[in-house]
KOLLUM-458317 format. One record per residue (C-alpha): residue in three letters; x, y, z. Coordinates in steps of 0.25 Angstrom, whole numbers. Example, Ala and Ser with C-alpha at 12.3 -4.5 7.8 and 13.67 -1.06 7.14 Angstrom:
 type    px    py    pz
  Ala    49   -18    31
  Ser    55    -4    29
//
This chain:
 type    px    py    pz
  Met  1218   859   445
  Lys  1225   872   446
  Ser  1239   867   442
  Gln  1233   859   431
  Arg  1226   872   426
  Arg  1239   880   426
  Leu  1247   868   419
  Phe  1236   868   408
  Leu  1238   883   406
  Ser  1253   884   407
  Val  1254   880   392
  Ala  1242   889   389
  Leu  1249   901   395
  Thr  1262   898   387
  Leu  1254   897   374
  Leu  1247   910   377
  Cys  1260   918   380
  Leu  1265   913   367
  Thr  1253   918   359
  Ala  1248   930   365
  Thr  1252   941   375
  Ala  1243   943   387
  Asp  1236   956   383
  Glu  1232   949   369
  Arg  1224   938   376
  Pro  1209   941   377
  Asn  1203   945   391
  Phe  1190   938   396
  Leu  1178   944   403
  Phe  1167   934   406
  Ile  1154   940   411
  Ile  1144   932   417
  Ala  1130   935   423
  Asp  1124   927   435
  Asp  1110   922   430
  Ala  1108   930   418
  Ser  1099   924   407
  Arg  1103   925   392
  Asp  1090   931   388
  Ser  1093   943   398
  Met  1103   949   389
  Gly  1099   959   379
  Ala  1107   952   368
  Tyr  1098   940   370
  Gly  1085   948   369
  Ser  1082   952   383
  Thr  1073   964   383
  Tyr  1072   967   398
  Val  1087   965   402
  Glu  1097   975   396
  Thr  1111   970   394
  Pro  1118   979   385
  Asn  1132   975   390
  Phe  1130   960   387
  Asp  1123   964   374
  Arg  1136   972   371
  Ile  1145   960   372
  Ala  1135   952   363
  Lys  1135   964   353
  Glu  1150   966   353
  Gly  1153   951   353
  Val  1145   938   352
  Leu  1132   933   358
  Phe  1130   919   360
  Thr  1115   914   359
  Gln  1118   899   363
  Ala  1126   900   376
  Tyr  1123   891   388
  Asn  1128   889   402
  Cys  1129   874   403
  Asn  1123   874   417
  Pro  1113   885   421
  Lys  1118   888   435
  Cys  1129   898   440
  Ala  1140   888   446
  Pro  1139   877   435
  Ala  1138   887   423
  Arg  1150   895   428
  Ala  1158   882   430
  Cys  1155   879   416
  Leu  1160   893   411
  Leu  1173   892   420
  Thr  1177   878   417
  Gly  1172   876   402
  Arg  1165   863   406
  Tyr  1151   858   405
  Ser  1144   858   418
  Trp  1142   843   420
  Gln  1157   842   418
  Leu  1160   850   430
  Lys  1157   841   441
  Glu  1153   849   454
  Ala  1152   862   445
  Cys  1140   857   437
  Asn  1132   860   450
  His  1129   874   456
  Asn  1136   877   469
  Pro  1147   867   469
  Phe  1160   865   475
  Leu  1169   869   463
  Ser  1182   861   462
  Asp  1195   867   455
  Glu  1196   855   445
  Trp  1190   864   435
  Ala  1198   873   426
  Phe  1191   887   426
  Tyr  1194   896   414
  Pro  1198   908   422
  Phe  1209   901   429
  Leu  1214   896   415
  Phe  1214   910   411
  Glu  1222   914   423
  Asp  1232   903   421
  Ala  1234   909   407
  Gly  1237   922   412
  Tyr  1224   929   412
  Phe  1219   938   424
  Val  1207   932   429
  Gly  1195   936   438
  Phe  1180   937   441
  Thr  1170   946   447
  Gly  1156   943   453
  Lys  1151   928   451
  Gly  1161   918   445
  Trp  1159   904   447
  Gly  1149   900   457
  Pro  1141   897   466
  Gly  1149   886   472
  Ile  1163   884   479
  Tyr  1175   884   471
  Arg  1187   876   477
  Gly  1198   882   469
  Ile  1210   890   475
  Asp  1213   904   472
  Gly  1227   906   467
  Gly  1225   921   464
  Pro  1228   933   472
  Thr  1224   932   486
  Lys  1215   945   485
  Phe  1206   936   477
  Lys  1202   925   486
  Gln  1190   919   480
  Leu  1194   912   467
  Asn  1182   908   458
  Pro  1183   900   445
  Ala  1180   913   438
  Gly  1193   919   443
  His  1198   928   454
  Pro  1187   937   460
  Phe  1186   952   457
  Asn  1174   956   466
  Glu  1179   968   474
  Lys  1171   979   466
  Thr  1157   981   471
  Ser  1146   991   467
  Arg  1132   994   472
  Pro  1122   986   464
  Pro  1109   994   460
  Tyr  1099   984   465
  Lys  1098   973   475
  Gly  1103   959   470
  Ile  1114   964   462
  Ser  1128   961   467
  Asn  1138   972   471
  Val  1149   966   464
  Asp  1154   976   453
  Tyr  1158   966   443
  Ala  1163   976   432
  Ala  1171   983   442
  Asn  1177   970   447
  Phe  1181   967   432
  Lys  1187   981   431
  Asp  1195   978   444
  Phe  1200   965   438
  Leu  1204   973   425
  Thr  1212   983   434
  Arg  1219   971   441
  Arg  1222   964   428
  Pro  1237   963   426
  Glu  1242   971   414
  Lys  1239   965   400
  Lys  1234   952   407
  Pro  1222   946   400
  Phe  1210   944   409
  Cys  1198   934   411
  Phe  1187   939   420
  Trp  1174   934   424
  Leu  1163   944   428
  Gly  1151   937   434
  Thr  1140   945   439
  Lys  1131   940   450
  Glu  1119   946   443
  Pro  1108   942   439
  His  1109   931   450
  Arg  1098   932   461
  Gly  1094   938   469
  Tyr  1088   951   464
  Gly  1083   963   471
  Lys  1068   961   469
  Asn  1061   971   460
  Asn  1074   978   456
  Trp  1067   980   443
  Lys  1058   990   450
  Leu  1070   998   455
  Asp  1076   997   441
  Gly  1063  1002   434
  Arg  1062   989   426
  Asp  1050   987   416
  Leu  1044   973   419
  Ser  1037   973   406
  Lys  1050   971   399
  Val  1054   958   406
  Gln  1054   945   398
  Val  1048   934   406
  Pro  1052   920   402
  Ala  1041   910   398
  Tyr  1044   901   411
  Tyr  1039   912   420
  Pro  1026   919   423
  Asp  1026   933   418
  Asn  1023   942   430
  Gln  1029   954   438
  Thr  1037   945   447
  Ile  1044   938   436
  Arg  1046   950   428
  Gly  1052   958   440
  Asp  1061   947   443
  Leu  1066   946   429
  Ala  1068   962   429
  Asp  1076   961   442
  Tyr  1085   950   435
  Ala  1086   959   423
  Ile  1093   970   432
  Glu  1103   960   436
  Val  1106   956   422
  Glu  1108   970   418
  Trp  1118   971   430
  Tyr  1126   960   424
  Asp  1126   967   411
  Arg  1130   980   417
  His  1143   974   422
  Ile  1146   968   408
  Gly  1145   983   403
  Leu  1155   988   414
  Ala  1165   976   411
  Leu  1165   980   397
  Gln  1168   994   400
  His  1180   990   409
  Leu  1185   982   398
  Glu  1184   994   388
  Gln  1190  1003   398
  Ser  1202   994   399
  Asn  1203   992   384
  Leu  1201   977   386
  Leu  1187   975   380
  Asp  1191   970   366
  Asn  1201   960   371
  Thr  1191   954   381
  Val  1182   942   379
  Ile  1169   946   386
  Ile  1159   935   389
  Ala  1145   939   395
  Thr  1136   928   399
  Ser  1128   922   411
  Asp  1129   909   419
  His  1114   906   417
  Gly  1100   911   416
  Met  1093   920   425
  Pro  1090   916   440
  Phe  1076   913   438
  Pro  1067   900   439
  Arg  1069   890   427
  Val  1081   898   422
  Lys  1094   898   431
  Gly  1098   884   434
  Gln  1088   877   424
  Ile  1091   870   411
  Tyr  1082   879   402
  Asp  1087   889   392
  Asp  1086   902   400
  Gly  1095   895   411
  Phe  1107   891   402
  His  1106   899   390
  Val  1116   910   393
  Pro  1120   924   387
  Leu  1134   924   381
  Ala  1140   936   374
  Val  1155   938   371
  Arg  1163   950   366
  Trp  1178   949   362
  Gly  1182   962   355
  Ala  1185   960   340
  Lys  1187   945   342
  Ile  1171   943   342
  Lys  1163   949   331
  Pro  1152   957   337
  Gln  1137   955   337
  Arg  1138   940   334
  Thr  1128   930   339
  Val  1133   916   341
  Thr  1123   904   342
  Asp  1133   893   345
  Phe  1131   886   358
  Val  1141   889   369
  Ser  1141   885   384
  Phe  1148   889   396
  Pro  1158   878   396
  Asp  1162   884   383
  Val  1166   897   389
  Ala  1179   894   396
  Pro  1185   887   384
  Thr  1181   899   375
  Leu  1188   909   384
  Leu  1201   900   385
  Asp  1200   898   370
  Ile  1200   913   367
  Ala  1211   916   377
  Gly  1220   905   370
  Ile  1220   897   383
  Pro  1219   881   381
  Ile  1205   876   385
  His  1206   868   397
  Pro  1204   853   395
  Gln  1193   853   406
  Met  1185   862   397
  Thr  1174   855   389
  Gly  1167   868   383
  Thr  1171   873   369
  Ser  1176   887   366
  Phe  1167   896   358
  Lys  1178   905   354
  Ala  1175   903   339
  Gln  1160   907   342
  Leu  1166   920   348
  Ile  1175   924   336
  Ala  1167   919   325
  Ala  1163   930   315
  Glu  1148   925   313
  Ser  1136   924   322
  Gly  1127   911   323
  Arg  1132   897   325
  Ile  1147   897   324
  Asp  1149   882   327
  Ala  1137   873   323
  Asn  1141   863   333
  Arg  1139   872   345
  Asp  1124   870   344
  His  1120   865   358
  Ala  1123   867   373
  Leu  1123   857   384
  Leu  1117   861   398
  Gly  1115   855   411
  Lys  1114   856   426
  Glu  1115   848   439
  Arg  1113   854   453
  His  1111   869   453
  Asp  1106   871   467
  Ile  1103   864   480
  Gly  1089   860   484
  Arg  1086   849   475
  Thr  1084   834   480
  Asp  1082   820   475
  Gly  1079   810   486
  Asp  1090   811   496
  Arg  1099   819   487
  Leu  1101   834   490
  Ser  1105   845   481
  Val  1104   837   468
  Ser  1105   842   454
  Tyr  1095   844   443
  Pro  1103   837   432
  Ser  1099   842   418
  Arg  1107   842   405
  Ala  1102   849   392
  Ile  1106   852   378
  Arg  1102   866   371
  Thr  1102   867   356
  Asp  1098   878   347
  Asp  1084   872   347
  Tyr  1082   864   360
  Leu  1085   863   374
  Tyr  1085   848   379
  Val  1086   846   394
  His  1088   833   401
  Asn  1084   833   416
  Phe  1090   821   423
  Lys  1083   822   436
  Pro  1069   827   433
  Asn  1064   822   446
  Arg  1072   834   453
  Trp  1068   848   453
  Pro  1075   857   443
  Gly  1074   869   452
  Cys  1078   861   465
  Asp  1067   856   475
  Pro  1055   865   478
  Gln  1056   862   493
  Tyr  1070   868   493
  Gly  1066   880   486
  Leu  1069   877   471
  Leu  1084   882   473
  Asn  1088   880   459
  Cys  1081   893   456
  Asp  1085   907   463
  Ser  1075   914   472
  Ser  1068   925   464
  Pro  1054   931   463
  Thr  1052   923   450
  Lys  1055   910   458
  Thr  1046   914   469
  Tyr  1034   917   460
  Leu  1035   904   453
  Glu  1036   896   466
  Ser  1023   904   470
  Ile  1015   898   459
  Leu  1004   888   463
  Lys  1003   875   455
  Ser   988   879   452
  Asp   993   892   445
  Pro   995   892   430
  Glu  1008   898   432
  Tyr  1014   886   439
  Arg  1020   881   426
  Phe  1030   892   428
  Tyr  1034   886   441
  Glu  1035   872   435
  Met  1044   878   424
  Ser  1054   883   434
  Phe  1053   873   445
  Gly  1046   860   441
  Lys  1052   847   438
  Arg  1057   844   424
  Pro  1056   832   414
  Gln  1068   825   411
  Glu  1069   831   397
  Glu  1066   845   392
  Leu  1067   850   378
  Phe  1064   864   373
  His  1064   871   360
  Ile  1072   883   362
  Ala  1067   892   351
  Ser  1053   891   354
  Asp  1054   889   369
  Pro  1066   897   374
  Asp  1061   897   388
  Cys  1060   881   388
  Ile  1046   880   392
  Asp  1041   869   383
  Asn  1047   855   385
  Leu  1047   848   372
  Ala  1054   835   377
  Asn  1042   826   375
  His  1038   832   362
  Pro  1037   821   352
  Glu  1043   828   340
  Leu  1056   832   349
  Gln  1060   818   354
  Gln  1071   817   344
  Thr  1076   831   347
  Lys  1076   828   362
  Thr  1083   814   360
  Arg  1094   821   352
  Leu  1096   832   362
  Trp  1097   822   373
  Thr  1106   813   366
  Gln  1116   824   362
  Leu  1115   829   376
  Lys  1119   816   382
  Arg  1130   813   372
  Glu  1137   827   375
  Leu  1135   826   390
  Thr  1141   812   389
  Ser  1153   817   382
  Gln  1155   827   392
  Lys  1154   817   403
  Asp  1142   823   410
  Pro  1140   815   423
  Arg  1125   816   422
  Ile  1125   809   408
  Leu  1135   799   413
  Gly  1127   794   424
  Asp  1134   801   436
  Gly  1126   814   436
  Asp  1122   812   451
  Ile  1135   817   455
  Phe  1130   831   452
  Asp  1120   829   463
  Phe  1131   827   473
  Tyr  1142   838   469
  Pro  1140   846   482
  Asn  1133   859   482
  Cys  1142   869   490
  Arg  1131   875   498
  Ile  1131   864   508
  Glu  1125   872   520
  Arg  1114   877   511
  Gln  1110   863   507
  Gln  1111   858   522
  Asp  1101   869   525
  Leu  1092   867   513
  Tyr  1090   852   515
  Arg  1091   853   530
  Lys  1102   843   531
  Pro  1114   849   539
  Asp  1123   837   536
  Tyr  1121   838   521
  Asn  1135   838   514
  Pro  1135   837   499
  Val  1150   837   499
  Glu  1151   824   508
  Ile  1140   818   500
  Phe  1147   820   487
  Asn  1160   815   492
  Ser  1154   803   498
  Lys  1148   799   484
  Tyr  1158   804   474
  Gly  1171   807   481
  Ala  1177   821   482
  Asp  1185   819   469
  Lys  1172   820   461
  Lys  1171   835   465
//
């Protein structure tokens, strides 16, 4: 794959040399939070989380109101970003914690082959095991699909639960090591606001819980508000490093020739959000700044998705879009003069999930998926759950592992069935019907399932028909009748599964190879 990638880009590099000198090509800084919800950003209306630096990018550039991650979990969402492919087109990488093969073309290495200086700090692609080989400097031993690591700079975090990786300082270090006049492509991935948090950090920080916004799918009490306030502190840590990174660009006179993208891989690490096919899980923040090339203070309503990011970056850089990539560049949306809907055809997004975490069973099958596909339009979210007999949050007996531990989760698990609040537990962890339909404008928290509403049957049928048609054209195995393969792609945490299921001989790699053969990986 590596030789094919280099052959593909040899022509591209020749063309670039004919049309532009290295210092004329734009630089790229991609900034991504780990588990930060869209509505946690001030630019989207948050009142209890302060994000002045994300908001600055939006003010000085363009804010997207309809940006989606394709698959709301860390590893698959980041795989979509890096490959420019839809999740169900990524074989093992559709799942969380996979053994990631090197058959995919990752955009940072396409940039590297085109003469860019490439690196990352913090969290790149993951979690999982990447089987690629590092051909870079021996000092950087751990290659990631996001690039060569720059993680040497650390700092003392203000509170427990915050990483000591100094993301912005590592970005500055990267800029210092950049060969003169060589353009760069850098991935700055904070580990915040991923769990766990220091419980009650909000008290140490003097937060006012009355300002916290509680979603409709949670009970409103001090436990939930305190957990959300602890989360807010970590979102603001992400935002702090955005500001520092912008300062480093300004000090290096690189700000206006750098395409800066700020986003998050999916929604907050709370029940019913992270890993779930509801709007708060997959509707992500996205703001882009590019000096004078982007007219400031614009808001674009075109639908864009993570598979579109890699083609967009390559398009801007003048590097041919790799034939593996199935996403569509939104460069036109960036450089347009107007706000609103630029392309009338960008009016929906496709979403889905397979296996996110272990601890879900189906008969004698272990670590199975929760397969769902969805289509989101301006007005509706339609979700098709292919295996409604399975638990969306994983089996209760194994700890509902497709939901991070938290005070909110503990509170919901403590609610008795006889308690009127038990409906909140059901919304987060209960089994779901095969079809769900939500009217987003009137129900942004996706509480009221309208799938059986008599007046909406034509709407539901139309959305399901469109979803099937587009997934068929994308050769989604789930639609084509081979969806069970996602149950068998091995989760790389083998020992943990052996312990969880109390089966010391359980080996998902051997099971997959015996059923599908190693060539299917």
